[in-house]
Every structure is written in structure tokens, then in C-alpha cells.
C-alpha atoms as one frame of an Amber mdcrd trajectory, in Angstrom:
protein
  63.907 106.444 118.336  63.098 106.942 122.038  64.633 110.415 121.943  62.482
 111.507 119.011  59.377 109.927 120.533  59.994 111.845 123.759  60.204 115.013
 121.656  56.642 114.299 120.511  57.458 113.213 116.963  55.319 110.661 115.162
  56.747 107.484 113.650  56.493 109.052 110.214  58.478 112.129 111.333  61.098
 109.931 113.003  61.593 107.957 109.788  61.913 111.246 107.884  64.661 112.385
 110.302  66.538 109.094 109.894  66.335 109.277 106.100  67.637 112.844 106.116
  70.516 111.828 108.397  71.424 108.930 106.088  71.236 111.212 103.044  73.560
 113.770 104.674  76.105 111.079 105.561  76.046 109.591 102.057  76.398 113.026
 100.480  79.341 113.807 102.764  81.100 110.581 101.761  80.493 111.188  98.054
  81.609 114.826  98.019  84.543 114.545 100.456  85.663 110.924 100.842  88.408
 110.026 103.298  91.012 107.946 101.504  92.033 104.685 103.077  95.638 104.709
 104.335  98.270 102.892 102.323  98.641  99.465 103.902 100.525  97.852 101.022
 103.509  97.403 103.338 101.500  94.827 105.300 101.286  92.386 102.398 104.960
  92.924 101.564 106.019  92.276 105.175 103.814  89.180 105.370 105.196  87.650
 102.193 108.783  88.487 103.204 108.222  86.538 106.416 106.762  83.622 104.460
 103.400  83.807 106.230 100.108  82.919 104.598  97.099  85.160 104.853  95.244
  82.299 106.568  97.879  82.157 109.296  97.669  85.899 109.862  93.862  85.840
 109.961  93.912  83.045 112.526  96.439  84.828 114.738  94.549  88.121 114.633
  91.109  86.526 114.987  89.825  87.957 111.707  88.362  86.586 108.504  90.787
  86.056 105.630  88.719  88.393 103.449  89.057  91.214 106.004  92.854  90.867
 106.074  92.980  90.736 102.284  90.823  93.829 101.876  92.901  95.655 104.503
  96.130  94.816 102.663  94.660  95.992  99.347  93.307  99.235 100.819  89.668
  98.328 100.199  88.632  98.926 103.813  89.776 101.324 106.478  90.401  99.922
 109.942  93.257 101.829 111.534  93.177  99.814 114.760  93.403  96.478 112.943
  96.159  97.804 110.670  98.203  98.920 113.686  97.682  95.568 115.423  98.596
  93.687 112.231 101.722  95.813 111.690 102.856  95.290 115.302 102.249  91.531
 115.056 104.318  91.348 111.847 107.119  93.334 113.505 107.094  90.916 116.445
 107.236  87.960 114.048 110.172  89.507 112.182 112.077  89.995 115.437 111.346
  86.416 116.503 112.713  85.081 113.197 115.998  86.993 113.423 118.813  84.709
 114.479 120.385  85.647 117.791 124.157  85.788 117.863 125.576  82.618 119.373
 127.371  84.182 122.341 128.167  80.825 123.954 129.732  79.476 120.745 131.852
  82.603 120.354 133.046  82.292 123.949 134.004  78.625 123.411 135.878  79.492
 120.218 137.683  82.273 122.022 138.614  79.936 124.889 139.939  77.306 122.424
 142.038  79.903 120.631 143.490  81.079 123.949 144.263  77.469 124.925 146.034
  76.799 121.619 148.196  79.908 121.778
């Protein structure tokens, strides 16, 4: 508003400019909408890991409704989707069992001792 006031516009003219800007943006969204990316893999990954949506929301510092809408493709937030996907990947890696190297070495040593 300060910019338009410095240009010498009245309050009425400033409001007219804002309304025209809003109308252009709405028209652009109606005529050429950007589709939300497919984030259905997020819900699938979450359920495969046995995580609740409440747990995910708490870990990411978001509302449950935001996570739900993101998973269903109702909102577009590419940064949150990338963070969510990375967090799920980290959780999947943490849940993978590591090969018991020490147990294998003991078994190998016992077999060598027996033979």
C-alpha cells in the first residue's frame, strides 16, 4: 500500500488495483491450474512402516489434517512432501535389521573348532 500511496494513488484506486490483481490470479488458477503432484506413495510408505498419521505429524511438526491432505493430494507443498518422504526413508532404513556380523563370526569360529 505504501508503494501505491507514494505513486500518488488514492485509497480507492489502491483498492481497485488490489481487486484487479486478485481477479487476475483467480482467473489464472481457474483457466490453467497447476495439478498437485502425486503423493500417494507417502501414505503407502507410512502404512507399510506401521506408523500412524499422528506420529508422523508430531515428528514433522505439522497438523494431522495437513499431513492427511498432503497424502491425498488435496494441497501442494513440495517442501513438506520432500521432507516427509526423506523422513519415511530414514525410518525404513532404521527398521531394517542389520546382519549379525558378530554372531556369524562366532558360528564360523565354532565350526572351525569342531572340524
